[in-house]
PLY file of the C-alpha trace (Angstrom):
ply
format ascii 1.0
element vertex 363
property float x
property float y
property float z
element edge 360
property int vertex1
property int vertex2
end_header
-2.89 -16.54 -26.85
-0.76 -13.93 -25.27
-2.66 -11.45 -27.38
-6.18 -12.98 -26.06
-5.33 -12.99 -22.49
-4.04 -9.30 -22.85
-7.33 -8.35 -24.62
-9.40 -10.13 -21.86
-7.53 -8.43 -18.96
-7.98 -5.12 -20.45
-11.62 -5.74 -21.14
-12.02 -6.69 -17.53
-10.20 -3.46 -16.34
-12.30 -1.27 -18.70
-15.49 -2.83 -17.65
-14.56 -2.28 -13.92
-13.55 1.37 -14.51
-16.72 1.88 -16.19
-19.02 0.49 -13.71
-16.43 2.17 -11.07
-17.98 1.32 -7.95
-21.21 -0.30 -9.60
-23.59 -2.58 -8.63
-21.54 -5.67 -9.63
-17.73 -6.61 -9.88
-16.37 -6.71 -13.35
-15.41 -10.34 -14.41
-11.87 -11.66 -13.65
-9.70 -12.08 -16.57
-8.97 -15.73 -17.49
-7.46 -17.65 -20.00
-6.10 -21.11 -21.17
-2.66 -21.63 -22.46
0.07 -24.07 -22.81
2.54 -24.21 -20.31
5.65 -22.22 -21.76
6.75 -19.05 -20.14
6.62 -15.82 -21.89
7.70 -13.37 -19.14
8.48 -9.87 -19.99
9.91 -7.09 -17.77
7.32 -5.78 -15.16
6.00 -2.53 -15.56
7.51 -0.07 -12.94
5.03 0.42 -10.27
4.20 3.92 -9.17
6.03 4.38 -5.98
4.43 5.89 -2.97
5.82 8.68 -1.05
8.10 7.73 1.77
7.33 3.92 1.07
3.74 3.69 2.24
1.27 1.47 0.14
0.16 3.73 -2.52
-3.60 3.07 -3.20
-3.77 0.83 -6.40
-4.10 0.13 -3.33
-4.21 4.32 -5.72
-1.83 1.16 -5.14
-0.76 3.06 -6.40
-1.50 0.07 -4.98
-0.23 -0.24 -1.83
0.64 -0.28 2.21
0.05 -0.40 2.36
-1.22 1.45 -2.62
0.02 1.30 -3.29
-0.75 0.96 -2.95
-0.97 -0.58 -2.94
-2.98 1.89 -2.15
-0.98 4.63 -7.18
-0.13 8.36 -7.12
2.81 8.50 -5.49
5.68 9.62 -7.84
7.89 10.86 -4.92
10.74 8.49 -4.58
12.41 9.68 -1.58
11.44 6.58 0.22
12.49 5.24 3.71
15.25 3.56 1.83
17.10 6.52 1.73
16.18 7.66 5.19
18.11 6.81 8.31
15.41 4.96 10.45
15.25 5.86 14.06
12.03 4.15 14.79
11.19 0.46 15.50
9.01 -1.09 12.80
8.87 -4.96 14.57
10.66 -8.38 14.08
10.82 -9.14 10.52
11.59 -12.88 11.08
7.99 -13.18 12.48
6.68 -12.52 8.82
6.06 -15.45 6.07
7.42 -13.72 3.23
6.06 -16.70 1.13
8.78 -17.15 -1.43
9.13 -21.13 -1.14
9.30 -23.42 -3.99
7.47 -26.70 -3.92
4.29 -24.61 -4.91
2.43 -27.46 -6.62
0.01 -27.06 -9.57
-2.55 -24.42 -7.98
-1.28 -21.10 -6.64
-2.81 -17.97 -5.38
-0.33 -15.29 -6.00
-1.17 -12.18 -3.52
0.26 -9.09 -4.94
0.56 -5.91 -2.63
2.26 -2.59 -3.07
4.18 -3.56 0.06
5.47 -1.87 3.67
8.92 -2.16 5.44
6.88 -1.80 8.57
7.36 -5.32 9.75
4.53 -5.46 12.41
2.13 -4.03 10.25
3.03 -6.34 7.06
2.30 -9.21 9.27
-0.65 -8.05 10.61
-2.22 -6.68 7.29
-0.66 -8.46 4.16
0.15 -11.31 6.26
-3.09 -11.70 7.43
-4.95 -11.48 4.20
-2.54 -14.28 2.72
-3.21 -16.46 5.94
-7.19 -15.84 5.25
-6.80 -16.77 1.56
-4.71 -19.84 2.50
-7.17 -20.98 4.93
-10.09 -20.54 2.63
-8.29 -22.28 -0.44
-6.53 -25.45 0.89
-5.94 -26.73 -2.52
-4.00 -23.71 -3.34
-0.41 -22.67 -2.53
-0.45 -18.94 -1.22
2.66 -16.85 -2.55
3.62 -13.21 -2.27
4.83 -10.35 -4.63
5.21 -6.83 -3.88
5.09 -4.09 -6.56
7.51 -1.24 -4.76
11.15 -2.29 -5.62
11.94 0.41 -3.28
10.45 -1.39 -0.04
11.67 -4.73 -1.49
15.33 -3.53 -1.55
15.01 -1.78 1.74
13.53 -4.85 3.28
16.40 -6.76 2.09
19.20 -4.38 3.03
17.86 -3.72 6.51
16.56 -7.18 7.46
18.17 -9.51 5.13
14.84 -10.91 3.81
14.35 -10.94 0.13
10.67 -10.61 -0.92
9.55 -11.38 -4.42
8.59 -8.73 -6.96
5.91 -9.69 -9.61
8.30 -10.81 -12.42
10.28 -13.03 -9.95
7.16 -14.40 -8.34
5.68 -15.32 -11.82
8.93 -16.69 -12.86
8.95 -18.99 -9.64
5.39 -20.12 -10.37
6.60 -21.08 -14.13
9.67 -22.85 -12.76
7.55 -24.80 -10.27
5.17 -26.08 -12.81
2.07 -24.16 -11.61
-0.80 -24.91 -14.03
-3.56 -22.68 -12.43
-2.58 -19.30 -11.38
-4.98 -16.81 -9.41
-3.80 -13.35 -8.83
-5.29 -11.31 -6.21
-4.20 -7.88 -5.81
-4.78 -6.17 -2.23
-5.01 -2.96 -3.99
-7.62 -0.67 -2.62
-8.85 0.60 -6.13
-8.99 -0.41 -9.75
-6.44 2.30 -10.83
-3.00 2.88 -12.37
-1.18 0.02 -10.39
-3.94 -2.40 -10.98
-3.62 -1.64 -14.76
0.09 -2.35 -14.63
-0.36 -5.51 -12.89
-2.90 -6.69 -15.52
-0.31 -5.83 -18.22
2.21 -7.78 -16.60
0.10 -10.85 -15.85
-0.99 -10.55 -19.59
2.75 -11.17 -20.65
2.40 -14.86 -19.12
-0.62 -15.91 -20.97
1.43 -18.77 -22.59
2.98 -19.79 -19.11
-0.08 -21.52 -17.47
-3.17 -23.51 -18.50
-5.31 -21.39 -16.62
-5.03 -17.73 -15.05
-7.22 -15.31 -13.52
-6.94 -11.93 -11.56
-9.09 -10.91 -8.76
-10.76 -7.66 -8.52
-9.23 -4.93 -5.94
-11.12 -4.35 -2.58
-13.40 -1.60 -3.53
-14.93 -2.56 -6.95
-18.60 -2.91 -6.38
-21.30 -0.97 -4.31
-21.47 -3.70 -1.96
-17.85 -3.55 -1.30
-18.04 0.16 -0.55
-20.93 -0.39 1.98
-19.18 -3.40 3.61
-15.74 -1.79 3.90
-17.73 1.49 5.29
-19.60 -0.68 7.98
-16.42 -2.75 8.72
-14.28 0.38 9.85
-17.03 2.10 11.72
-17.96 -0.80 13.67
-14.24 -0.93 14.58
-14.46 2.63 15.97
-18.22 2.34 16.96
-17.38 2.69 20.79
-15.83 6.04 19.95
-19.17 7.23 18.59
-20.27 9.41 21.45
-21.45 12.47 19.69
-18.33 14.50 20.56
-15.91 12.68 18.35
-15.04 12.85 14.78
-13.83 9.74 13.17
-11.42 10.76 10.31
-9.73 8.21 7.90
-6.64 8.96 6.04
-6.41 7.45 2.46
-3.34 8.12 0.17
-4.98 9.93 -2.82
-3.87 9.80 -6.36
-4.27 12.24 -9.26
-5.82 9.85 -11.45
-9.51 9.48 -11.98
-9.62 6.53 -9.57
-9.17 9.19 -6.56
-13.18 9.21 -6.77
-13.37 6.33 -4.45
-12.89 8.56 -1.43
-15.60 10.94 -2.23
-17.64 7.75 -2.84
-16.78 6.25 0.54
-17.87 9.49 2.06
-21.22 9.56 0.34
-21.74 5.83 1.67
-20.80 6.76 5.00
-23.19 9.60 5.11
-26.00 7.51 3.46
-25.31 4.94 6.24
-25.81 7.60 8.92
-22.34 7.82 9.99
-22.51 11.54 10.03
-19.45 11.99 12.36
-17.08 9.76 9.88
-14.83 11.90 7.47
-12.70 10.76 4.73
-9.60 12.64 3.75
-6.40 11.74 1.89
-2.51 12.58 2.30
-1.77 13.34 -1.36
-4.93 14.33 -3.18
-8.41 15.49 -2.11
-10.20 15.51 0.12
-7.12 17.28 2.01
-6.51 17.43 5.52
-7.65 21.30 5.37
-10.97 19.86 3.72
-11.52 17.52 6.65
-10.60 20.18 9.18
-13.01 22.55 7.36
-15.74 19.79 7.30
-15.69 19.05 11.07
-15.22 22.66 12.25
-18.29 24.10 14.32
-19.81 20.76 14.25
-19.28 20.52 18.27
-16.60 17.92 18.29
-14.17 17.95 21.26
-12.30 14.73 20.11
-11.01 13.33 17.04
-9.95 9.63 16.02
-7.66 9.22 13.23
-7.11 6.05 11.33
-5.64 5.09 8.05
-7.99 4.06 5.17
-4.96 1.81 3.62
-4.33 -1.84 3.70
-1.40 -1.26 5.93
-0.37 1.31 8.61
3.05 2.12 7.19
5.08 5.18 6.71
1.98 7.48 5.94
0.15 6.48 8.79
2.94 6.30 11.19
4.65 9.59 10.05
1.93 11.98 8.11
-0.92 10.97 10.26
0.41 10.15 13.58
3.87 11.90 13.63
5.11 14.70 15.69
6.01 16.85 12.84
4.04 20.19 12.93
2.47 19.33 9.45
1.10 15.76 10.49
-2.48 15.06 10.77
-2.43 14.55 14.64
-0.42 18.01 15.24
-2.84 19.78 12.85
-5.93 18.26 14.71
-4.41 18.98 18.16
-3.45 22.56 17.20
-7.39 22.88 16.12
-8.16 22.12 19.66
-9.35 18.50 19.37
-8.36 15.86 21.85
-6.53 13.40 19.05
-5.97 9.57 19.17
-4.39 7.84 16.47
-5.58 4.35 15.75
-2.43 2.63 13.73
-4.50 -0.36 12.31
-4.49 -0.84 8.58
-7.65 -2.27 6.74
-6.05 -5.71 6.40
-6.25 -6.19 10.06
-9.95 -6.13 9.83
-11.54 -9.58 9.27
-14.85 -8.25 7.56
-12.30 -6.49 5.01
-10.15 -9.86 4.74
-13.52 -11.63 4.07
-14.12 -9.41 1.01
-10.60 -10.35 -0.61
-11.49 -13.99 -0.05
-14.62 -13.68 -2.01
-13.09 -11.58 -4.84
-10.48 -14.50 -5.21
-13.45 -17.19 -5.22
-14.89 -15.12 -8.09
-11.51 -15.52 -9.80
-11.13 -19.12 -9.26
-15.10 -19.70 -10.37
-14.19 -17.58 -13.43
-11.98 -20.39 -14.82
-13.86 -23.53 -13.93
0 1
1 2
2 3
3 4
4 5
5 6
6 7
7 8
8 9
9 10
10 11
11 12
12 13
13 14
14 15
15 16
16 17
17 18
18 19
19 20
20 21
21 22
22 23
23 24
24 25
25 26
26 27
27 28
28 29
29 30
30 31
31 32
32 33
33 34
34 35
35 36
36 37
37 38
38 39
39 40
40 41
41 42
42 43
43 44
44 45
45 46
46 47
47 48
48 49
49 50
50 51
51 52
52 53
53 54
54 55
55 56
56 57
57 58
58 59
59 60
60 61
61 62
62 63
64 65
65 66
66 67
67 68
69 70
70 71
71 72
72 73
73 74
74 75
75 76
76 77
77 78
78 79
79 80
80 81
81 82
82 83
83 84
84 85
85 86
86 87
87 88
88 89
89 90
90 91
91 92
92 93
93 94
94 95
95 96
96 97
97 98
98 99
99 100
100 101
101 102
102 103
103 104
104 105
105 106
106 107
107 108
108 109
109 110
110 111
111 112
112 113
113 114
114 115
115 116
116 117
117 118
118 119
119 120
120 121
121 122
122 123
123 124
124 125
125 126
126 127
127 128
128 129
129 130
130 131
131 132
132 133
133 134
134 135
135 136
136 137
137 138
138 139
139 140
140 141
141 142
142 143
143 144
144 145
145 146
146 147
147 148
148 149
149 150
150 151
151 152
152 153
153 154
154 155
155 156
156 157
157 158
158 159
159 160
160 161
161 162
162 163
163 164
164 165
165 166
166 167
167 168
168 169
169 170
170 171
171 172
172 173
173 174
174 175
175 176
176 177
177 178
178 179
179 180
180 181
181 182
182 183
183 184
184 185
185 186
186 187
187 188
188 189
189 190
190 191
191 192
192 193
193 194
194 195
195 196
196 197
197 198
198 199
199 200
200 201
201 202
202 203
203 204
204 205
205 206
206 207
207 208
208 209
209 210
210 211
211 212
212 213
213 214
214 215
215 216
216 217
217 218
218 219
219 220
220 221
221 222
222 223
223 224
224 225
225 226
226 227
227 228
228 229
229 230
230 231
231 232
232 233
233 234
234 235
235 236
236 237
237 238
238 239
239 240
240 241
241 242
242 243
243 244
244 245
245 246
246 247
247 248
248 249
249 250
250 251
251 252
252 253
253 254
254 255
255 256
256 257
257 258
258 259
259 260
260 261
261 262
262 263
263 264
264 265
265 266
266 267
267 268
268 269
269 270
270 271
271 272
272 273
273 274
274 275
275 276
276 277
277 278
278 279
279 280
280 281
281 282
282 283
283 284
284 285
285 286
286 287
287 288
288 289
289 290
290 291
291 292
292 293
293 294
294 295
295 296
296 297
297 298
298 299
299 300
300 301
301 302
302 303
303 304
304 305
305 306
306 307
307 308
308 309
309 310
310 311
311 312
312 313
313 314
314 315
315 316
316 317
317 318
318 319
319 320
320 321
321 322
322 323
323 324
324 325
325 326
326 327
327 328
328 329
329 330
330 331
331 332
332 333
333 334
334 335
335 336
336 337
337 338
338 339
339 340
340 341
341 342
342 343
343 344
344 345
345 346
346 347
347 348
348 349
349 350
350 351
351 352
352 353
353 354
354 355
355 356
356 357
357 358
358 359
359 360
360 361
361 362
């Protein structure tokens, strides 16, 4: 049975990659098996640079990428940095590692972020939306970034489960139906690693399914594009370039950024530009794209589930090479909107729908 679910998960992943961002989401993977745990060591997630969600997520996945929300091999993470900034009150965040889960669980898997306020307002908000939508299920959390988990525990004394720990907790609590919903931005490296890890638990639950990442179908792209544009519509005055910074990855899944740009253009949002911090389109590509367009101002916002280290430092930091500094140096009046995708209600609705599809797949 373990082999069967592994095959199903792999087929679901391949189907999703083949349709890329096609007209329909790939079917959620599912299985039926006797409740006997068969955990294996979790695949090591691709850690994001400076502990921000690498998009899967490109997360890697996430966070956000990690993802995610995925590409991010640099492991000089915030865990090793001396923090000289305030990230918010960690005690306000529901870490969702409680026992007494019951028979039905939704496990929300994110790359993670150590920025406490953003974690609560993004990942926490997605988890709450799922709890509200599915009252017959207990919602629990897992992060894929060990660096972020360790840093939060060391700094704040709060322990967030990794994926393997969360799955073992589900087994120990007698969960029979498990739905895994990633907050990953895309179907990339970290999403593949997650499906492989879930496959190792095929014998542990009677039913198990995994939901799709945020950007899976053409409709997902269109809805996310409209959601983030509407959130910035008041700035669309003909003189302002609205620029989104994604994470970026060297993997093929990086194409989601070019696709998002195409969708924005097709919707008539000609003043919206998509770039990445780790791949292409780069900061230089975005600056070149807006040059000589008559813009006087620029709005910068992360195209990531969370507004973590990349958003606060690579985008909105005061360093000479940050996006804010580079836009300002180019002559634009620059404003940074530190709001992750998870704060957008319309984006959270997509996660709810993907979770519903996963639930429906095992009925």
